[in-house]
N, C-alpha and C positions, 0 to 999 in steps of 0.2 A: 631630693628629698624623702621622709619617708611617710608613708601612707598607711595607716591602719584602717582595714575595711572589716566590718562585722557581717561576715557572709552567713545566712541561715546554711544550717546543715543540709538542707534537700538541693541545694545547689552546688555544694563542694564538688560533685564530679564532674560540673561543668569547668572547673578551674584548669584541668590538664587539658594539653593540647589535642585536638580532634577536628578533623575535616567538618563533620555536622554536628552541631549541638542545638539541642531542642529543648524546650520546656514548655510544657501544656498544663492546663489546669483551670479552675475557676477565678471569678474575682478575688482581690484582695490577698493574693498569693506573695505578691512582690516579685513577679517574674519581670517586668519591666525595668523596676528599679535595679535588680540584679543585673541584667544586661547591661544597663547604664553604667553601673559601677565597673563592670568587667571591661567595658569599651574603655573607660578613662584609665585603669590600670593597665590595659595593653598598650596605649599610647605613651604611658610611663616608662614602661618596661622596653620597648622597643621603639626607638628613636624613628622619626618619619614615617610612623605608620599613617596609611591611609585607610580610612573605613567609610562605609557608606551605610546610611540607616534608610530603610525602604519600607514604604507600605503600597499595596496594590494601587491606590487612588489617592493621590496627596495634591489637593487644589492650591492650598497656602502652607506656609510654614507652622502655622497654628496648629495644624492636622499631623505635625511630626513628633519626632521625640528631642527635637533640639532643646525646647522648654526644659525637659525633664533633666538632660544632660547638663543645662546651663545650671539648673538647680543644684545638683550634685556639686558642680565645681565650686558654687556658692557656700554648699554647705561644709565642705573639706577645706574650704580656703585656698583653693587652687586658682592661681591667675596667671597673669602675663610674666611674672618672675619664674614661674614655672614652666613656661613656654607654651600656655594655651591663651590664645587670643579670641574672642567672640566677636565675628562680623554678622551681618544681617542676614547671609544666607549659608555661611558656612561656619566653623570653628578651626581655627588654627592650632595643631597640635605639636608638641615638641620635635625638632628636627626637621622643621619645614613639612610636617605631616598636615593631614587635613582631616575633617570630618564633614561629610556632605550629607544631604537629606533630599531624597527624590521619590517620586512614584513611579511604579514600573509601567503603568498604562502609558506613560510618556515617552516609553522606548519601543524601538523596534530594533530589527536584525542588526542593524548599522549602527544606530545612535548607542545601543549598549556596550559596544567596543571600548567606549570612554571609561569603563570601569576595569577595564583589564589590568591595570596595575594596582588595584586596591588590593589589600590583603585580609580584610574582615567586612562582611556584608551581614547587617543585622535587619531581617525581616520581622517588624513589629505587626500584630494583628495579622499572623500569617494565616488566618484561615480563609481570608478572602482573597489570597493569591491564587491566582488563575493558572492553569497546567501550562498557558503559553509564556507567562511570565516565569515560571520556574524553570522551563525548558530553555528560556532565554539567560538565566540568571546563573545556572549552574555552572555551564562551561566556561562563563565569561570571567568568573572569579577564580583565576587559575595560576596565580603566583604561588611560588612553592612556600609551603608553610600557610597557604591561606585558609580562612574559616568562613563557614556560613552558619549564622545563628537564627534560630527561630523562636519567637515566642508568639503564644496563641491560646485563645480559648475555644476549644473544640465546638464544631458546629455540625457537620456530619462526617461520617466516616468515609465517605467518598470524596471529601476535599483533597486536593493535590498535596498538602502539607501533611495531612493524616495517612495517605497512601505511602508517601515518602518515608517518613519516621515514626508511623505506628502501625506498619504493615507486618507482614510475615517476614519479608526478607529487607531488614535495614542496609542501607549503603555501607560500604567500607571505613570504618572510622566515625561510627556514630555514638554519641552519648546524648540520651534523651531522659529526661526526668519529669515525674508528674509532682505538680506544686499546687497545694490548695490552702485556704486561708488558716487551717490549723498547722501549717507548717511555716507561716510566717510570725516569729517572734514578736514583731512589731506591728502587729494586727491592730488597727485603731479600734476604739470603743463605738465611735459613730458608724463603722461599717459592721462591727458585731450587731449594733441595734438593727441594722439593715437586713443582715443575715437572719435573725430571728424572726421579724417581720414577713420576711418572704416566706421561711419556714412556715408561719402560721397562716399567712393570707394567701398564699401563692406556692403551696406543696408541690403541684404539678411541674413548675418549672425550678424548683430548688436543685434538682441534681444537676441540672445543665448549666445556671449560673453559678452557684457555688462551688459545686464538686468536680467540675469539668466534665459532665457527662454530654454525651450526643443529645442534641435537640430531637427528641422523637414525639414530644407532644406540643400540639399547638396552643399557645395561651387562649383560653376560652372555649376550647375544645368540648363536645358533648362529655367524652369520657375522660377528660382530664383527670379529674380528682380519682375516680374508681381505679384508673391505671397507676397512678401514684401510689393509691393504698395496696393495690394488688402487689407492686413491686416491693414496697415497704414490708408487706407481711409474708413475702417469700412465697407468693402463689404464681410468680413469674419464673420459671427455671427448668428444672428436669420433671417432666411428666410422661409416664409410662402407660400404655394402654392395658386394660383388663382384659385378659384373654377369654373371659366367661360372659363379658357383656356386649352387647350390639353395638355396631358402629353407626353413626348417623353423619350424612353430609347436607350442609345447608347452602343453598345457592342463591346469589344474586345473577340473574340472567343478564346479559348485557346484549347479546347479537353476535353476528358472524360475518360481519365486513369489517373493512378497516376503520369505518366510521363509527361502530358501535362502540359502547361503554364496555369496560373490562366485566368477563365474567370471573366473579369470586366466589370460592368455597372454602367453607369451615369444614374440618372432621372433629366430631366430639362424641363423648361417649357421656351418658347420664348415669351416675355410679350412685345410689342413695341419693342424697342432698346434694352430691356435688357435680357438677359439670367439667369434665377434663378435654380440653381442646387440644386436639393432638397434632394438628397439622393445618396448612393453611396453602392455598392456591389461587394463584390469577393469572388471567391471559388476556390478550385484547384481539379480537378479530380472527379468532380460530374457530375452525368447524367443531362441531360437537364430538366428534370423534377425538379429537385431541384431548379434550377434558376427560374423555372416558378411557382413554389410552394411561393417562397419568394416574387416573383412580386405580385402573388393575396393576399398573406396575408398582404401586405403593402398598398392595395388599388390600384395598379398599373395594375389591370386585363384588362383594356380596353387601356392602353398605348399603342402608336405605338412603333415599334421595328426598330432601324437602324443597319443595318449589313455591316461590310467591305465588298469587292468585293469577298474575298474568303467564305462568308455566302452561296453562291450561289453554290459553287463546291461540287459535291456529292461525297460520300463517296465510296473508290474504291472497297468496298466488297457489301456493301448494296445501293441501289439505293435512297438514301435521302440524303438531306444536311439540313444544319442549318435553311435555309429558309423556304424549304418543311415542315421541321418539326415543326415549329414555327407556319406556315399557317395552318396546319392540327389542332393546338392547338386553333385555331380560333383567331389569333393575325393578327394585320395590320404590314406587314413587308415590309421594304424599303431597297434597296442594294445599297450603296454607289459606284458609278463606279470606276474602277481601275484607279487610276492616274498616273499610270505608273512608269517610271523611277523616283527615288528620292520622291516616296510617302510620305516616313517617315518624311523627312526632310519637305515636303510640309504641312503635318498636323502639325509640329511643329509650321512653321510659321503662319499657320492659326489660332491656338489656341494662339498663342502670340498677334495677330492682336484682336482676341476676348476678351480677358481677360480684358480689361478696362471697358467692358460691363457685366462682369460675378460677379454675388452674390451668395455666398456659405452659405448654412446652416451648419453652424459648428460641431453641435452634430452627425449629421448622415453622414457629408461627411469628418469628420478627416482623417479615413484611405484614402481615395483617395487624397484629400490635401497633405497628406504625400508622397504619391505615385508620385504626381507631384513634389514635392518637391526634391526627390530623383532622376528623371529621367535626366540623364545628357549624355553628349557625349564621346565616345571613342576618345582618342587623339594620333596621333603619333607625340610624343615629339621631337623627332629629327627634323622633317620637321615642326612642329609647325601648322598642319592640322587636322581637324576633320574626323574621319572615320565613321560617323554616330551613332545612339543611342548605348549606352552601355548596355548589358544583363548581370546583375550582378549575378553570381554563388557565393552562400555564404556560410560559416562557421558558427557555432554556437560560443558564447562567450567561452574563455577557451581552444579553438583551439590553439596548440602552433606551432609557425613558427621558423624555423631555420635562425638565422641572420647570418650576414657575420661575426661576432666576433665568430660564434660557439656556442653561447648561444641560449636558446629556450625563447621565449616571447609569451604570450598570445594574439591572435590576436587583441582582443580589446584595447590593450595597443599600438599598433604600430602607428605611425605617419608619415606623408608626410617627405620623404627625408631620413628617416632610410634605413638602408642598409640589405637587406636578400641575402641569397645565392641561387644561380641558378647553374644547370650544366656548365654555362659559367663563373663563377664567381660572385663576389658581384653586386647587382644591387639595384637602388635606389627605394623606393616606391612613386609611381605618387599620388595615391589615396588611402585612408582607411577610415574605419569607418563603422557606422551602413548606410546600403541603404533602407532597408525596414523591416517589421515584417513576420516572417514566421511562418505557423503552421504544415508545413510538412516538415520533417527530415529523413535522412536515416543515419544510423550509421554503419561505416566500418571500421573494425580494430581501433574500439574505436574514430574514426574521424566522428564528427556529422556535415553533411551538406546538403544543400538543396539536393532534387533530381536530378536536373540539372546540378549539379557540374560535372566537367569532370576528370578524374584521368588517368595518363599514364600507359597503360597496353600492355600485349602480344596481345591485338587487337586493339591497338592504343589508341585513346583518347574516352574514355567510361565513359558515365554519371553514376552517382551512382546510379540511378534507374535501369540502365541496366546491371550493374556488374553480373556476372555469377559465380558458383561456381568453374569453372575451370580456371577463370581469373587470370594471376601473375601480379604484379605490378613492376613498375620502382622504385628503390630505391637509396639513395645515395651512398650504398655500392657496386652497381654494376660496375664492372670495365669498362664493354662496354659502360654505361651512362658516364662515367668520358671522355673515349675517344672522344664519340660525341661532349661531352661539349667542349671539347680542340678544337676539329676542327672547331666546330661553331665559337667560339673565335677567331681563326687564320683568319678566312673567313669573320669575322665581319658580322655574320648572327645571328638574333634572333633564339633562341633555337628552341622554338616551330614552327615558320614559316619555319624554313632550314629543320627539322626532316621531319615534316609532308609533305614538298613539295618533299623532296627527295624520300619519300617512293611511291610517287604516280606513278613512273615509273620503281620501282623495280620490278622483277620478283620473282617468289617463289624460284626459283633455286639458286638465288643471296643471300646466306646467309650474315652473317654480318662481311664479311671480311673488314678490316680496308681500304685495297685499292679501295675496291667497293664503300665504304660510302663516303671515300674522294672524288673519281669521281663525285659521284651524287651531293656531296654538292658543289662540284665547279662548275658543270653546273647550279645549282640553282643561285650560286652568278653570274653567267656570265649572266642569264637572267635577274636577278634584274639589273645589270650595263645596258644591254641591253634597258631594257624598260625606265630605266632611261634617255638614250640616246634619244631614241624614243620620250619621252614626251617633249624633249627640241626642237626637230627639227621642222622647219617650213615649209620645203619645202615637198611637197608631195612625190617626188621621192625619197629623202633621207629617209624618212620613209618607204616607200615600201621596201627598200634594207634593212633597218634594220629588219623589221618584217621578211625578207625571212630568216634572221640569226638564228632566234629563233621562229620557227612556234609554238612551245608548251609553250606559256609564261604566261598561265593561272595558277596561284597559287591560289587557293581557301582555304576553310576552311577546315581542316583535317576531315575524315571520323573515324568511330569506327571500321574500320575493313581494315586495312591497312595491306596487306599480308606481305611486308617485315618486318614491325615492327613485325608483328607474328613470322617470323622465327628468328629475332634477338633478341627477348625476350626469345623465347624458349632456344636459344643457351647459354645464359649467365645464365639461371638457377635462375629467380627470386624469390622472397619468396612465401610461401604458399599462396593459394588462398583464397577468400573471401569464408566465411560460411555461406551464406544466398541464398535464393532463388532469381531467376533473375527478377522476375517482382512483387513486392509489389504492393499492389491496396487496394485502400482506403475502398473498399467493403469487404473486409477479416474480419473475427471476430477480437475481440479485442486482444484476447490472442495471435494470429498471428500477428497482427500489432504491439505489443509490442515486437516481437520478432524481426522484421524487423527493430525496431529503429525508426518508426514512430509516431509523436508526435502531439496531437491536439491542445496543447496550443503555443499560438503565443509567438515568442521570437524574442529579436533583431538578425537580421542576417548581419554578418559583412564580408565586402569585400574588397579585394586588388587589387590595379592595379600596375604590375611591369613593369619597363622600357626594352625594346627590347625583353628581352627573354620571356615575358609574362607567367612564370611558376615559382613555388618555392616549397620548401619542408615542408610539416607537419609532427606531431610526432603521431605515432599511439600508442595503448596501449601496444605494445609488444617492444616499444624502437625505432624502425625502422624509418628512415626519408624517407617519401612516395612524390613522384613528383606529384603535381597538377597543373591544368591549371589555367590562370587568371580567373579572374572574368571578370521586370517593368511594373510594373504593373499598369494599370489605364490609363497611359499617352495616348496610342494609342486610346483607347475608346473615351478620352476626345478630342484627336484631331480629330476624326470622328465627334463628335458634333460640332468644328468648320467649317468642309468642310461642313456640312448638311446647317449650317446656312448662311455660305456665299454664296450657291449655291442652292439657295432654285428652282430656275427653272429646275434644274436637278432632284428634286425630285416630286415625284407625290402628288397630293393633298390628304390630310388625309380623310378617308371615313368613319370615324366613328364620333359621337357627341363629344361635350365637355362635361366633366365630373367633378365631385368633388371628393375630396380626403378625406381620413379620417386620 
């Protein structure tokens, strides 16, 4: 038969034989349609062709490209007379060939051998393909003249397919094209309207969704729109230092232990009305000397240092502060005064006002720009109010999360509005995806998380870095956890807020009797109602009377040593304790660091925000479902820069000469 295919010009290079063929770009480019037509063409040209269409996760054929290929066969009126027969799970091709549809997560080193005789493997949505799957697939498709096809919408430059086909050194025999909506001559009008609406209503996501750019800005982030405007106006690119102007560094101090937050440093110059941001630095758990060595090595040895107000706070054991230590090292240090209540929000607003005047040197500031793009607000979805900056506790790719359906899905594949299971039942995901890159990880029970991620244990909520060998976990199989989840659900309490609040007033003698827990949870609920009523009152006398009814109305964040949770966990005999020392530290030998599960290589860190209950289950290597809490670096330091710029009268004059940089 004669088949005429109208191939868009952007895909013509893919028609020639090549070991690796890739097409990446934004939505509406026609990548999947092009590969589907190429697959049909190859089956017609080479009788007996066996091809496999692959996704990382494929629970049903509805999630595969089978429907698309069937539609193409129907469009071109190709059927049984031409050698194509459509069955429930496969498509038979001319010459006893076959097209099959599989998920790579269903394979291991043994089962993947079933694909050895296949000539073509097409990986759709290749951005989700794991490094493990890619390492299994490449040597398996080994037939002479075999080809590996990849189509994807880029997500992160660290994704395995991007490292393979968009890196500096491509595999031999690679043909890779970039395709976007403008390259599709059959781009539908309905998608054109969607594109324009995205450009108008969601400009910070436009480049990622429609132009094939990497996801560098989190939707709803504080600085999403200013960053999009800065990139559109060319203010993110190449920026040089002015040799006649002073250098300034702005710090967000985190600490010196493995459990501490990251220390972030921005290097900038104030040149007239412009703020030239020249460099960015971030490190976790390193001593102060490491940060100063970096400054001196980059030529910032005479730069001024601006610290937040707590930079002048002395250590509880040693009579020294960040400010005093830096002055001892011969640096000029200024302390930005405490802005009082709402300081974090004030810094955010100050930076937003400053953004139109800021220019970023992209090559050295990209990690910091990413941090600004990920810095977002924690939301109370029920009341639609902001609760201040969200601090994301993250898991590594591959961490399996329990869905409401009872299935387990990798965290990187979860999307907004998907349902996960909590102790109180199914809850929707409000926010998901990569929030930052992390080089520090702790592995517990096979679960790889950032050191600050919190687990429910017999000591309450404990960070991964603080877990001890005697700790026991809360799991889905704990009957006591199910009872508490039911009580919180009946009383319409978020699980984490209800449980941690109830434990604050529990005595050690009160073990986990159902009646005792029920009474405490009822008290928490009544106080929440009382506070709501109080907030709605306008008369001072009524407010005072209401407050007298609930004198202990403060429900704060949970602590890691709630005594009644301790008693409760002991009584229900939770699973075995973690087998690792209690305090991993970056200064320990490499062999010990490996044992603790700490990694030096930065990897994408994924976070979930769950409605109401603020917790969910992840699967350990023993198959148990462990309860973890919900989940920003660089943004606070940038906010400090904005405050210093806006209030120069509060800062002392610099007492050092203008310098040159190298």
